[in-house]
N, C-alpha and C positions, 0 to 999 in steps of 0.2 A: 503159922498159925497160933491168934492171939486170942485165948478165951476171955481175958482183962478187955479186950476192942468190944470182943460179941455183948461181953456182959452190959458194957455200956452203952452199947445201942438198943438192947432190948427194948427200954421205955420209947424210942420211936418206933421200932417194928412191933409193937403192941397197937400203939393207934393206927399206922398202915394197917395192921389184920382188922380190925374190927372194923375201918372203915371198907376194906375191902369186901369183910365178910356184908356190911349192908349194902354197898353197892349190888353186891351179886345178889344178895336175896329181895331185894325190889325191883331189879330188872328181870330175873328170873321170871318172878312170880307176874310181872308185864309182859314177859314174851310170852309166857303159857296162857293167860286171859288173851293176847292179840292173836297169838295162833290160834286157838279154838274157834275165834268167832271168824277169823277169817278161811280159815279151815271149812267150816260149816257153811258159810257163805258161798265159798268155792263146790262144794259137792254138792248141794239142792243148786247151784247154777241161779242165782238171786240175782234179778234184771240189774245191770249198771253197778249194782256191789261186786259181784263176781270179776267184772272187767277191772274194777277198779281194785281190787285185791291181787288179782293176777297181775296186774303191773306193779303194783307193791313188791310181792315175792320176790319176783324177779331183779326190780331193781335193788333191792335192798341182797339178795345174796350174792348180787354180780359186782355190787361195791366193796372196796375195804371198809373194815369199819375204822380204822385211820383218816379216812378222806370222810366219812361221815362223821366224826368228830371235829375236825375241821371244820364243816358246813356249819354243823352246829356252833362251834365256840365262835368262829371269825365271821361268817356270811350272816348270821341271824339279827346279829348287831345292827349291820348294815340295815337291814331289813325293818329295822327299829324293835326289833324281840331280843333283847338282852337277857340270858340263861346264867346261873352261875356254873363254875366247872363241873361241879356234882350233879348237876340236874342235868347236865348235857350227855355227861356220861352216863346216867341211868335212860334217858330218852334213845341215847346211839343203842345201846346195851338191847331196850326193846324192841327199837328199830331193827335191828339185826336177829337179835332171836327169836322175835314174833314170826320171822320170815322164816328160819328153818325149824320151827316149831309148827308152823302152819304145813308144812312137807310133812314133815314127820306125821302130825295127825292125820293129815288125806293119807295117807298110806295105809294108817289103822281103820280108817273109817271105808275107806273101798276093800276092806276084807270082810265087811258084814254081806251077808247074803243078800241079793236082792232080791231073792223070796219074801225074806224078812218084811223089806221095805213094801213089795206088794202085798201081802200079807195085812200089813198096818192102813196099807190105805184102802182097801178093802175094807177094814172097819171104821173109814172115816178120818182116818188121823190126818191131819194138818202137817207142814213139814216142820211145823214148831215142836208137833207131839211127837213126828218122828225121830227128831234130832234127840229130846229130850228122853224118851225113852226106849230109841230101840238102837239108832246108829251110835250118840256119845259113850252109853256103859260098855257095849261091847269096841268100838273103836280105841277108847281110851286103852282101854286093856293090850288091845292089837299092839299099841302104840311106844306100849315101857321102853322098849328097847331104843327106839330113836328118840323118847324124850331122856331118857338117863343120859345117852351121847350131848344131847343140846345141852343140858345143864353143864356137864363138864366143861363141854366147850366153850360156854358162857363165863362159866368163872375165870379159864385161862386167859380168855379176851379182857377182862378189866385189867390185864400188866399194861393192855394200851393206852391207857388212861393216861399214863403219865408223859403224853406228849401235849394234853392240856394241863398238866400242873396239878392233877389232884393225886394228892398227899397219899395213895395207897403204898401197898408192899414196893411195888417193884421202884416206883418214882421214889421210896424212901431211900431206897438201896443206891440207886443214881446217886442222890443227894450226898448222902455218906462218903459214898464214893470221891467225890467231887471235891469233899472238904478233907477229905484224911487219908485218902490213896491206900486205905487197904480193902483190896476187892478180895479177896480170898474172904476173910472173914465176912464183909455184908453180904457175900453173894453165896456164902453159905447158908447163912439166918433166911436169907430170903426162899431159898429149895427146901430148907426145914419148912417154914412159913405155909408156902404152898400144900407141900406134902401133908402136914396136918390139915389142912383144909381139904385137900382132894383125895386122900385115901378111905378116912372117915365116910365121906359123901359115896365114894364110889362102892363103898361094902354096904352101906344104907341103902343105895338105890339099887345093886344087886340083889339084895334081899327082896324089896317093894318086886321088882321085876321076877321073882320067884315067887312069889306070893301071889302075883296076880295071875300069872301063868296056870298057877295050881287051881286057883279060882276059875279060872277060864276054860281049863282044859283037862282039870284031873290029873296034872304029872307033872 
């Protein structure tokens, strides 16, 4: 293990680290938004849209991110829609993550008591009002464990972006290994970099989950 090699590679890994964080942040936020919309549409069985999101969730969850990225990066330009590698990565992460988030939120929303929905309807609430004031606040709290798991999952999935030459952490390590053949050093830095991202993230999400559970159930 050469610490000199590690030190010399740090500027490259820092750039990859920043890009990984950026792609993860944008992709996860987008996935949460898509997941909430898809889950609420499915929950209230909105005509036409609920069927569309049913198909979307099944397709996204049952195809690998690798294939989705290849389709976005290589097939879309043939159809006349060319995107940068970074954009393809973000779109792919949102497409995949939105489906997993939708399933997680659906589980939380289904935990809301039907009697509360009946009470809301008796008060004259529309589906939009029920979603805003009854279903979403409680369902979001109930879906926190699934949300946390999906966030961690999506951060790790950014490592697949290397297949379309996005210079994130994994691609940076592979490029350096290909040029200098110092596998141990570069893989060590790669593991440490992901640990720096994931360990604090896991601790924060666990804290949020405990706070939400305490606010909801009082323990």
